[in-house]
C-alpha positions as CSV (number, residue, x, y, z in Angstrom):
1,X,-6.6,31.1,-93.8
2,X,-4.9,34.0,-91.9
3,X,-5.2,33.6,-87.8
4,X,-5.7,36.8,-86.1
5,X,-5.1,37.1,-82.3
6,X,-6.8,39.7,-80.0
7,X,-4.6,42.3,-78.8
8,X,-3.9,42.0,-75.0
9,X,-5.1,44.4,-72.7
10,X,-2.5,47.0,-72.2
11,X,-3.3,47.3,-68.2
12,X,-5.0,44.8,-66.0
13,X,-7.6,47.5,-65.3
14,X,-8.9,47.5,-69.1
15,X,-10.1,45.3,-71.6
16,X,-10.9,46.0,-75.3
17,X,-10.1,49.7,-74.4
18,X,-12.8,49.5,-71.7
19,X,-12.2,50.3,-68.1
20,X,-12.5,47.2,-65.8
21,X,-13.5,47.9,-62.2
22,X,-12.1,45.2,-59.8
23,X,-13.3,44.6,-56.1
24,X,-10.8,46.4,-53.7
25,X,-9.9,43.1,-52.3
26,X,-8.6,41.9,-55.6
27,X,-6.6,44.9,-56.6
28,X,-3.9,44.6,-53.9
29,X,-3.0,41.5,-52.1
30,X,-1.6,42.0,-48.6
31,X,2.0,41.1,-48.3
32,X,1.3,39.2,-44.8
33,X,-0.7,36.6,-46.8
34,X,2.4,35.7,-48.7
35,X,4.4,35.3,-45.7
36,X,1.7,33.1,-44.2
37,X,1.8,30.9,-47.2
38,X,5.6,30.7,-47.3
39,X,5.7,30.1,-43.3
40,X,3.0,27.1,-43.8
41,X,5.2,25.7,-46.6
42,X,8.3,26.0,-44.7
43,X,7.2,25.1,-41.1
44,X,7.5,21.3,-41.7
45,X,11.2,21.5,-43.1
46,X,12.2,23.7,-40.1
47,X,10.6,21.2,-37.5
48,X,12.7,18.5,-39.0
49,X,15.9,20.5,-39.2
50,X,15.3,21.5,-35.5
51,X,14.7,17.7,-34.7
52,X,17.8,16.7,-36.5
53,X,20.2,19.3,-34.7
54,X,18.5,18.5,-31.4
55,X,19.1,14.6,-31.9
56,X,22.9,15.7,-32.6
57,X,23.1,17.5,-29.6
58,X,21.2,15.5,-26.9
59,X,20.4,11.9,-26.4
60,X,16.9,11.2,-25.5
61,X,15.6,8.0,-23.6
62,X,12.3,7.0,-22.4
63,X,11.7,6.1,-18.5
64,X,9.2,6.2,-15.9
65,X,9.0,7.1,-12.1
66,X,9.9,4.0,-9.5
67,X,9.0,3.7,-6.3
68,X,10.1,1.0,-3.4
69,X,6.8,-1.3,-3.4
70,X,6.5,-4.7,-1.7
71,X,4.1,-7.3,-1.2
72,X,3.4,-8.2,2.2
73,X,2.6,-12.0,3.0
74,X,0.6,-13.3,5.9
75,X,3.3,-15.1,8.2
76,X,1.0,-17.5,9.7
77,X,-2.0,-19.6,8.6
78,X,-5.5,-18.9,9.7
79,X,-8.5,-16.9,9.1
80,X,-8.4,-13.1,8.1
81,X,-10.0,-10.8,10.9
82,X,-9.0,-7.5,9.3
83,X,-6.8,-6.1,6.6
84,X,-6.3,-2.2,5.9
85,X,-8.3,-0.9,2.8
86,X,-6.8,0.7,-0.3
87,X,-5.1,4.0,0.2
88,X,-4.8,3.7,3.9
89,X,-1.4,5.2,5.3
90,X,0.6,3.4,7.6
91,X,3.7,4.2,9.7
92,X,6.7,2.0,10.3
93,X,5.8,-0.8,12.5
94,X,2.2,-0.5,12.3
95,X,-0.1,-3.7,11.8
96,X,-1.5,-4.2,8.5
97,X,-3.4,-7.5,8.7
98,X,-5.1,-9.5,11.9
99,X,-5.3,-13.2,11.5
100,X,-6.7,-15.9,13.7
101,X,-4.2,-18.6,13.7
102,X,-4.8,-22.2,12.8
103,X,-3.9,-23.5,16.4
104,X,-6.5,-21.5,17.9
105,X,-9.2,-22.5,15.6
106,X,-8.9,-26.1,17.5
107,X,-9.6,-24.5,20.8
108,X,-13.1,-22.7,19.7
109,X,-15.1,-25.7,21.3
110,X,-12.6,-25.3,24.3
111,X,-13.1,-21.9,24.8
112,X,-17.0,-22.3,24.8
113,X,-16.7,-24.9,27.7
114,X,-14.5,-22.6,29.3
115,X,-17.1,-20.1,29.7
116,X,-19.4,-22.8,31.0
117,X,-16.7,-23.7,33.6
118,X,-16.2,-20.0,34.7
119,X,-19.9,-19.9,35.4
120,X,-19.6,-23.0,37.5
121,X,-16.4,-21.5,39.0
122,X,-18.2,-18.6,40.3
123,X,-21.0,-20.9,41.8
124,X,-18.4,-23.2,43.6
125,X,-16.9,-19.9,44.8
126,X,-20.4,-18.6,46.4
127,X,-21.0,-22.1,47.9
128,X,-17.6,-22.2,49.6
129,X,-18.2,-18.6,51.0
130,X,-21.5,-19.8,52.5
131,X,-19.6,-23.2,54.0
132,X,-17.0,-21.1,55.4
133,X,-19.8,-18.9,57.3
134,X,-21.5,-22.1,58.5
135,X,-18.1,-23.4,59.8
136,X,-17.5,-20.2,61.8
137,X,-21.2,-20.5,63.4
138,X,-20.4,-24.3,64.2
139,X,-17.2,-23.3,65.8
140,X,-18.9,-20.5,68.0
141,X,-21.7,-23.1,69.1
142,X,-19.0,-25.4,70.3
143,X,-17.3,-22.8,72.1
144,X,-20.5,-21.7,73.9
145,X,-21.5,-25.3,74.6
146,X,-18.2,-26.0,76.2
147,X,-18.6,-22.6,78.5
148,X,-22.3,-23.9,79.3
149,X,-21.1,-27.4,80.2
150,X,-18.4,-25.9,82.4
151,X,-21.1,-24.0,84.4
152,X,-23.5,-27.1,84.5
153,X,-26.0,-25.6,82.0
154,X,-25.4,-27.9,79.2
155,X,-24.9,-31.6,78.8
156,X,-22.1,-33.7,77.0
157,X,-24.3,-35.0,74.4
158,X,-25.1,-31.4,73.5
159,X,-21.2,-30.9,73.1
160,X,-20.7,-33.9,71.3
161,X,-23.6,-33.2,68.9
162,X,-22.3,-29.7,68.0
163,X,-18.7,-30.9,67.5
164,X,-20.0,-33.6,65.0
165,X,-21.7,-30.7,63.1
166,X,-18.6,-28.7,63.1
167,X,-16.8,-31.6,61.6
168,X,-19.5,-32.2,58.9
169,X,-19.5,-28.3,57.9
170,X,-15.5,-28.4,57.9
171,X,-15.7,-31.7,55.6
172,X,-18.3,-29.9,53.2
173,X,-16.0,-26.8,52.9
174,X,-12.9,-28.9,52.2
175,X,-14.8,-30.8,49.5
176,X,-15.8,-27.5,47.7
177,X,-12.5,-26.2,48.0
178,X,-10.9,-29.0,46.3
179,X,-13.4,-28.9,43.6
180,X,-12.9,-25.2,43.1
181,X,-9.2,-25.9,42.7
182,X,-9.6,-28.6,40.1
183,X,-12.2,-26.4,38.0
184,X,-9.9,-23.5,38.1
185,X,-6.9,-25.7,37.0
186,X,-9.0,-26.9,34.1
187,X,-10.1,-23.6,32.9
188,X,-7.7,-22.2,30.1
189,X,-7.1,-18.7,28.9
190,X,-9.3,-17.8,25.8
191,X,-7.2,-17.7,22.4
192,X,-5.7,-14.3,21.6
193,X,-5.6,-12.8,18.0
194,X,-2.1,-12.4,16.7
195,X,-1.2,-9.9,14.2
196,X,0.1,-11.6,10.8
197,X,2.5,-8.7,9.8
198,X,3.7,-5.2,10.4
199,X,4.7,-2.3,8.0
200,X,8.4,-2.8,7.2
201,X,8.5,0.8,6.6
202,X,6.1,4.1,6.2
203,X,3.9,3.9,3.2
204,X,0.6,3.7,1.7
205,X,-1.6,0.4,0.8
206,X,-2.0,0.0,-2.9
207,X,-4.5,-2.6,-2.8
208,X,-5.4,-5.4,-0.5
209,X,-5.2,-8.9,-1.8
210,X,-7.4,-11.0,1.1
211,X,-10.7,-10.0,2.5
212,X,-12.0,-10.7,5.9
213,X,-12.9,-14.3,6.7
214,X,-10.4,-15.7,4.0
215,X,-8.5,-18.5,4.9
216,X,-4.7,-18.0,4.1
217,X,-1.6,-19.9,4.4
218,X,1.7,-18.6,6.0
219,X,3.0,-17.4,2.2
220,X,-0.2,-15.9,0.9
221,X,0.1,-12.4,0.0
222,X,-2.3,-10.0,2.0
223,X,-1.5,-6.5,0.4
224,X,0.6,-4.6,-1.7
225,X,2.6,-1.5,0.2
226,X,4.2,1.6,-1.5
227,X,6.9,3.3,0.5
228,X,6.7,7.1,0.9
229,X,10.6,7.5,0.4
230,X,11.6,9.6,-2.4
231,X,11.6,7.9,-5.9
232,X,14.1,7.3,-8.6
233,X,14.0,7.2,-12.5
234,X,14.5,4.1,-14.6
235,X,15.4,5.0,-18.2
236,X,15.9,2.6,-21.1
237,X,18.8,3.7,-23.4
238,X,20.1,2.1,-26.6
239,X,23.5,0.4,-26.4
240,X,25.0,2.3,-29.1
241,X,24.5,5.7,-26.9
242,X,26.0,4.1,-23.6
243,X,28.7,6.3,-24.0
244,X,26.6,9.5,-22.7
245,X,25.4,7.5,-19.4
246,X,27.9,6.6,-17.1
247,X,27.8,6.7,-13.1
248,X,27.7,10.4,-12.1
249,X,26.7,11.9,-15.6
250,X,24.1,14.5,-15.3
251,X,20.8,14.3,-17.2
252,X,17.5,16.3,-17.4
253,X,14.2,14.7,-16.4
254,X,11.2,16.1,-18.3
255,X,8.0,15.2,-16.9
256,X,4.5,15.2,-18.5
257,X,3.4,18.5,-17.3
258,X,6.6,20.2,-18.9
259,X,8.5,20.2,-15.5
260,X,12.4,20.0,-16.2
261,X,14.4,18.4,-12.8
262,X,18.0,17.6,-13.2
263,X,19.3,14.0,-12.5
264,X,22.2,11.9,-12.0
265,X,23.1,8.4,-13.2
266,X,23.4,6.2,-10.4
267,X,24.1,2.9,-12.1
268,X,23.8,1.1,-15.5
269,X,22.6,-2.4,-16.0
270,X,25.2,-5.1,-17.0
271,X,23.1,-6.7,-19.5
272,X,20.4,-5.6,-22.3
273,X,16.9,-6.2,-22.6
274,X,13.9,-5.6,-24.5
275,X,12.3,-2.3,-24.5
276,X,9.0,-2.6,-22.3
277,X,6.0,-2.3,-24.7
278,X,4.4,0.7,-22.9
279,X,7.8,2.6,-24.4
280,X,7.8,1.3,-27.9
281,X,6.6,3.2,-31.0
282,X,4.1,1.7,-33.3
283,X,6.4,2.4,-36.5
284,X,9.5,1.1,-34.6
285,X,11.0,-2.2,-33.7
286,X,11.3,-3.3,-30.0
287,X,15.1,-3.5,-29.8
288,X,17.7,-3.9,-26.6
289,X,18.3,-1.3,-24.3
290,X,20.2,-0.9,-21.2
291,X,18.4,-0.1,-17.9
292,X,19.7,3.3,-16.5
293,X,19.0,4.2,-12.7
294,X,18.9,8.0,-12.0
295,X,18.3,9.9,-9.0
296,X,16.7,13.4,-8.7
297,X,18.8,16.3,-7.4
298,X,15.6,17.7,-6.0
299,X,13.1,16.1,-3.9
300,X,9.5,15.7,-5.5
301,X,6.1,16.3,-3.8
302,X,4.9,12.7,-2.9
303,X,1.4,13.4,-3.5
304,X,2.4,14.6,-7.1
305,X,4.3,11.5,-7.6
306,X,2.8,8.3,-9.4
307,X,4.5,5.2,-9.9
308,X,5.2,4.0,-13.4
309,X,4.2,7.6,-14.7
310,X,6.3,7.9,-17.9
311,X,9.0,10.6,-18.3
312,X,11.6,11.5,-20.9
313,X,15.3,11.7,-19.9
314,X,17.8,13.7,-22.0
315,X,21.6,13.1,-21.9
316,X,24.0,15.6,-23.0
317,X,25.7,14.3,-26.5
318,X,28.1,17.0,-27.0
319,X,31.6,16.9,-25.5
Protein backbone atom coordinates (compact mmCIF):
# COMPACT_ATOMS: atom_id res chain seq x y z
CA UNK A 1 0.00 0.00 0.00
CA UNK A 2 1.39 3.29 -1.00
CA UNK A 3 1.14 6.11 1.49
CA UNK A 4 0.40 9.51 0.07
CA UNK A 5 0.74 12.78 1.96
CA UNK A 6 -1.24 15.94 1.43
CA UNK A 7 0.69 18.75 -0.09
CA UNK A 8 1.35 21.39 2.56
CA UNK A 9 -0.05 24.85 1.90
CA UNK A 10 2.30 27.18 0.10
CA UNK A 11 1.31 30.18 2.22
CA UNK A 12 -0.42 30.51 5.62
CA UNK A 13 -3.30 32.36 3.91
CA UNK A 14 -4.25 29.45 1.59
CA UNK A 15 -5.43 25.85 2.05
CA UNK A 16 -5.84 23.42 -0.91
CA UNK A 17 -5.36 26.32 -3.26
CA UNK A 18 -8.22 28.15 -1.50
CA UNK A 19 -7.66 31.55 0.11
CA UNK A 20 -8.27 31.64 3.91
CA UNK A 21 -9.24 34.92 5.51
CA UNK A 22 -7.96 35.09 9.13
CA UNK A 23 -9.09 37.73 11.63
CA UNK A 24 -6.99 40.86 11.79
CA UNK A 25 -5.81 40.07 15.36
CA UNK A 26 -4.42 36.70 14.16
CA UNK A 27 -2.65 37.98 11.13
CA UNK A 28 0.06 40.07 12.85
CA UNK A 29 1.06 39.67 16.51
CA UNK A 30 2.22 43.01 18.09
CA UNK A 31 5.87 42.97 19.15
CA UNK A 32 5.17 44.51 22.60
CA UNK A 33 3.35 41.32 23.59
CA UNK A 34 6.52 39.35 23.07
CA UNK A 35 8.41 41.88 25.13
CA UNK A 36 5.85 41.49 27.91
CA UNK A 37 6.25 37.72 27.93
CA UNK A 38 10.04 38.00 28.00
CA UNK A 39 9.84 40.53 30.85
CA UNK A 40 7.54 38.27 32.90
CA UNK A 41 9.89 35.33 32.45
CA UNK A 42 13.03 37.32 33.34
CA UNK A 43 11.53 39.33 36.26
CA UNK A 44 12.17 36.71 38.91
CA UNK A 45 15.79 35.97 37.91
CA UNK A 46 16.53 39.69 37.67
CA UNK A 47 15.06 40.26 41.16
CA UNK A 48 17.19 37.55 42.71
CA UNK A 49 20.20 38.85 40.83
CA UNK A 50 19.71 42.38 42.17
CA UNK A 51 19.14 40.98 45.65
CA UNK A 52 22.35 38.96 45.38
CA UNK A 53 24.36 42.02 44.35
CA UNK A 54 22.73 44.08 47.12
CA UNK A 55 23.70 41.47 49.70
CA UNK A 56 27.27 41.61 48.48
CA UNK A 57 27.43 45.39 48.89
CA UNK A 58 25.13 46.02 51.90
CA UNK A 59 24.68 44.15 55.20
CA UNK A 60 21.15 44.46 56.60
CA UNK A 61 20.00 43.88 60.16
CA UNK A 62 16.57 44.06 61.78
CA UNK A 63 16.06 46.56 64.59
CA UNK A 64 13.50 48.59 66.49
CA UNK A 65 13.05 52.08 67.92
CA UNK A 66 13.99 52.27 71.58
CA UNK A 67 13.04 55.02 74.07
CA UNK A 68 13.72 55.56 77.76
CA UNK A 69 10.96 53.94 79.81
CA UNK A 70 10.72 53.44 83.57
CA UNK A 71 8.22 51.93 85.98
CA UNK A 72 7.46 54.18 88.95
CA UNK A 73 6.86 52.55 92.34
CA UNK A 74 4.67 53.84 95.17
CA UNK A 75 7.45 54.59 97.64
CA UNK A 76 5.10 54.30 100.63
CA UNK A 77 2.40 51.94 101.88
CA UNK A 78 -1.20 53.09 101.90
CA UNK A 79 -4.35 53.57 99.84
CA UNK A 80 -4.21 55.14 96.37
CA UNK A 81 -6.21 58.36 96.23
CA UNK A 82 -5.34 59.46 92.67
CA UNK A 83 -3.22 58.23 89.75
CA UNK A 84 -2.67 59.83 86.35
CA UNK A 85 -4.52 58.17 83.43
CA UNK A 86 -2.96 56.65 80.34
CA UNK A 87 -1.74 59.21 77.81
CA UNK A 88 -1.25 62.00 80.35
CA UNK A 89 1.75 64.26 79.68
CA UNK A 90 3.83 65.29 82.68
CA UNK A 91 6.76 67.58 83.35
CA UNK A 92 9.84 66.73 85.36
CA UNK A 93 9.01 66.79 89.08
CA UNK A 94 5.24 66.67 88.58
CA UNK A 95 3.20 64.44 90.91
CA UNK A 96 2.16 61.12 89.36
CA UNK A 97 0.14 59.56 92.18
CA UNK A 98 -1.29 60.53 95.57
CA UNK A 99 -1.38 58.02 98.41
CA UNK A 100 -2.72 58.15 101.95
CA UNK A 101 0.12 56.63 103.99
CA UNK A 102 -0.43 53.69 106.31
CA UNK A 103 0.46 55.71 109.42
CA UNK A 104 -2.37 58.14 108.73
CA UNK A 105 -5.02 55.43 108.45
CA UNK A 106 -4.73 54.79 112.21
CA UNK A 107 -5.61 58.41 112.94
CA UNK A 108 -8.92 58.53 111.07
CA UNK A 109 -10.88 57.87 114.24
CA UNK A 110 -8.80 60.47 116.01
CA UNK A 111 -9.56 62.99 113.29
CA UNK A 112 -13.28 62.47 113.85
CA UNK A 113 -12.87 63.11 117.58
CA UNK A 114 -10.79 66.16 116.65
CA UNK A 115 -13.74 67.62 114.80
CA UNK A 116 -15.89 67.09 117.94
CA UNK A 117 -13.16 68.65 120.09
CA UNK A 118 -13.02 71.69 117.81
CA UNK A 119 -16.76 72.17 118.27
CA UNK A 120 -16.35 71.99 122.05
CA UNK A 121 -13.40 74.33 121.74
CA UNK A 122 -15.55 76.97 120.12
CA UNK A 123 -18.22 76.56 122.84
CA UNK A 124 -15.67 76.94 125.62
CA UNK A 125 -14.23 80.02 123.96
CA UNK A 126 -17.68 81.60 123.78
CA UNK A 127 -18.36 80.80 127.44
CA UNK A 128 -14.96 82.23 128.43
CA UNK A 129 -15.75 85.48 126.61
CA UNK A 130 -19.07 85.78 128.46
CA UNK A 131 -17.42 85.09 131.82
CA UNK A 132 -14.82 87.74 131.11
CA UNK A 133 -17.63 90.25 130.53
CA UNK A 134 -19.23 89.19 133.85
CA UNK A 135 -15.90 89.75 135.62
CA UNK A 136 -15.69 93.28 134.19
CA UNK A 137 -19.25 94.01 135.35
CA UNK A 138 -18.47 92.71 138.87
CA UNK A 139 -15.31 94.82 139.03
CA UNK A 140 -17.25 97.96 138.07
CA UNK A 141 -19.88 97.16 140.71
CA UNK A 142 -17.21 96.80 143.43
CA UNK A 143 -15.70 100.16 142.44
CA UNK A 144 -19.12 101.81 142.53
CA UNK A 145 -19.97 100.37 145.97
CA UNK A 146 -16.62 101.55 147.40
CA UNK A 147 -17.41 105.05 146.24
CA UNK A 148 -20.93 104.90 147.67
CA UNK A 149 -19.55 103.52 150.97
CA UNK A 150 -17.22 106.50 151.25
CA UNK A 151 -20.20 108.79 150.70
CA UNK A 152 -22.32 106.87 153.24
CA UNK A 153 -24.81 105.67 150.60
CA UNK A 154 -23.89 101.96 150.90
CA UNK A 155 -23.13 99.50 153.65
CA UNK A 156 -20.12 97.26 154.24
CA UNK A 157 -22.30 94.19 153.74
CA UNK A 158 -23.18 95.36 150.23
CA UNK A 159 -19.49 95.80 149.39
CA UNK A 160 -18.58 92.39 150.84
CA UNK A 161 -21.33 90.68 148.82
CA UNK A 162 -20.14 92.38 145.61
CA UNK A 163 -16.54 91.31 146.27
CA UNK A 164 -17.64 87.69 146.79
CA UNK A 165 -19.54 87.77 143.48
CA UNK A 166 -16.40 89.16 141.78
CA UNK A 167 -14.24 86.36 143.20
CA UNK A 168 -16.76 83.75 142.05
CA UNK A 169 -16.84 85.21 138.52
CA UNK A 170 -13.03 85.31 138.34
CA UNK A 171 -12.80 81.69 139.58
CA UNK A 172 -15.28 80.50 136.91
CA UNK A 173 -13.35 82.37 134.23
CA UNK A 174 -10.04 80.80 135.35
CA UNK A 175 -11.57 77.32 135.28
CA UNK A 176 -12.97 77.84 131.75
CA UNK A 177 -9.60 79.16 130.57
CA UNK A 178 -7.79 76.10 131.95
CA UNK A 179 -10.31 73.73 130.32
CA UNK A 180 -9.90 75.59 127.03
CA UNK A 181 -6.12 75.20 127.15
CA UNK A 182 -6.34 71.47 127.91
CA UNK A 183 -8.76 70.86 125.03
CA UNK A 184 -6.61 72.89 122.64
CA UNK A 185 -3.57 70.80 123.60
CA UNK A 186 -5.47 67.57 122.93
CA UNK A 187 -6.64 68.68 119.48
CA UNK A 188 -4.22 67.40 116.80
CA UNK A 189 -3.85 68.44 113.21
CA UNK A 190 -5.84 66.44 110.66
CA UNK A 191 -3.71 64.05 108.57
CA UNK A 192 -2.28 65.41 105.36
CA UNK A 193 -2.24 63.58 102.01
CA UNK A 194 1.30 62.91 100.78
CA UNK A 195 2.52 62.49 97.20
CA UNK A 196 3.88 59.03 96.49
CA UNK A 197 6.22 59.77 93.61
CA UNK A 198 7.15 62.48 91.14
CA UNK A 199 8.17 62.22 87.51
CA UNK A 200 11.96 61.83 87.16
CA UNK A 201 11.77 63.36 83.67
CA UNK A 202 9.29 64.88 81.25
CA UNK A 203 7.29 62.22 79.46
CA UNK A 204 3.98 60.50 78.89
CA UNK A 205 2.13 57.95 80.99
CA UNK A 206 1.85 54.71 79.00
CA UNK A 207 -0.39 52.83 81.40
CA UNK A 208 -1.41 53.10 85.06
CA UNK A 209 -0.84 49.90 87.04
CA UNK A 210 -3.06 50.71 90.05
CA UNK A 211 -6.51 52.21 90.60
CA UNK A 212 -7.91 54.65 93.20
CA UNK A 213 -8.73 52.93 96.47
CA UNK A 214 -6.23 50.10 95.95
CA UNK A 215 -3.90 49.17 98.79
CA UNK A 216 -0.22 49.31 97.77
CA UNK A 217 3.09 48.66 99.47
CA UNK A 218 6.20 50.82 99.12
CA UNK A 219 7.55 48.75 96.18
CA UNK A 220 4.29 48.31 94.24
CA UNK A 221 4.55 49.55 90.60
CA UNK A 222 2.01 52.34 90.06
CA UNK A 223 2.53 53.36 86.40
CA UNK A 224 4.85 53.17 83.38
CA UNK A 225 6.38 56.44 82.16
CA UNK A 226 7.86 57.02 78.67
CA UNK A 227 10.46 59.75 78.25
CA UNK A 228 10.18 62.60 75.73
CA UNK A 229 13.91 62.44 75.02
CA UNK A 230 15.16 61.51 71.55
CA UNK A 231 14.99 57.76 70.76
CA UNK A 232 17.77 55.48 69.60
CA UNK A 233 17.89 52.35 67.44
CA UNK A 234 18.73 48.86 68.64
CA UNK A 235 19.66 46.42 65.85
CA UNK A 236 20.56 42.71 65.79
CA UNK A 237 23.55 41.81 63.65
CA UNK A 238 24.99 38.39 62.90
CA UNK A 239 28.38 37.79 64.56
CA UNK A 240 29.97 37.01 61.17
CA UNK A 241 29.21 40.60 60.05
CA UNK A 242 30.61 42.29 63.15
CA UNK A 243 33.45 43.81 61.11
CA UNK A 244 30.93 46.11 59.43
CA UNK A 245 29.64 47.65 62.69
CA UNK A 246 32.18 49.29 64.98
CA UNK A 247 31.59 52.36 67.19
CA UNK A 248 31.49 55.35 64.86
CA UNK A 249 30.54 53.30 61.76
CA UNK A 250 27.84 55.01 59.64
CA UNK A 251 24.60 53.22 58.87
CA UNK A 252 21.24 53.90 57.26
CA UNK A 253 17.99 53.37 59.17
CA UNK A 254 14.99 52.59 56.97
CA UNK A 255 11.55 53.08 58.52
CA UNK A 256 8.35 51.34 57.51
CA UNK A 257 7.14 54.42 55.59
CA UNK A 258 10.28 54.32 53.41
CA UNK A 259 12.06 57.17 55.18
CA UNK A 260 15.86 56.86 55.21
CA UNK A 261 17.74 58.52 58.08
CA UNK A 262 21.52 58.25 58.56
CA UNK A 263 22.78 56.93 61.87
CA UNK A 264 26.01 56.14 63.68
CA UNK A 265 26.93 53.06 65.71
CA UNK A 266 27.28 53.98 69.40
CA UNK A 267 28.12 50.63 70.98
CA UNK A 268 28.22 46.88 70.33
CA UNK A 269 27.26 44.29 72.94
CA UNK A 270 30.04 42.12 74.32
CA UNK A 271 27.99 38.90 74.19
CA UNK A 272 25.71 37.24 71.67
CA UNK A 273 22.05 36.44 72.32
CA UNK A 274 19.15 34.89 70.46
CA UNK A 275 17.29 36.98 67.93
CA UNK A 276 13.94 38.12 69.38
CA UNK A 277 11.02 36.14 67.93
CA UNK A 278 9.34 39.23 66.43
CA UNK A 279 12.32 39.65 64.08
CA UNK A 280 12.81 36.03 63.09
CA UNK A 281 11.67 34.68 59.72
CA UNK A 282 9.47 31.59 59.56
CA UNK A 283 11.78 29.81 57.14
CA UNK A 284 14.98 30.50 59.12
CA UNK A 285 16.29 29.51 62.51
CA UNK A 286 16.83 31.95 65.37
CA UNK A 287 20.59 32.17 65.58
CA UNK A 288 22.76 34.21 67.93
CA UNK A 289 23.06 37.91 67.22
CA UNK A 290 24.89 40.93 68.61
CA UNK A 291 22.98 43.96 69.87
CA UNK A 292 24.03 47.16 68.10
CA UNK A 293 23.03 50.55 69.54
CA UNK A 294 22.79 53.41 67.04
CA UNK A 295 21.95 57.09 67.34
CA UNK A 296 20.16 59.10 64.69
CA UNK A 297 21.96 62.03 63.08
CA UNK A 298 18.71 63.94 62.68
CA UNK A 299 16.08 64.30 65.43
CA UNK A 300 12.68 62.73 64.91
CA UNK A 301 9.29 64.24 65.60
CA UNK A 302 8.23 62.64 68.89
CA UNK A 303 4.57 62.42 67.86
CA UNK A 304 5.62 60.23 64.90
CA UNK A 305 7.76 57.86 66.99
CA UNK A 306 6.41 54.62 68.39
CA UNK A 307 8.42 52.59 70.86
CA UNK A 308 9.47 49.13 69.55
CA UNK A 309 8.56 50.16 65.99
CA UNK A 310 10.47 47.80 63.62
CA UNK A 311 13.08 49.28 61.29
CA UNK A 312 15.77 48.03 58.94
CA UNK A 313 19.42 48.97 59.39
CA UNK A 314 21.85 48.84 56.46
CA UNK A 315 25.62 48.77 56.99
CA UNK A 316 28.10 49.43 54.18
CA UNK A 317 29.84 46.19 53.20
CA UNK A 318 32.25 47.44 50.56
CA UNK A 319 35.64 48.95 51.52
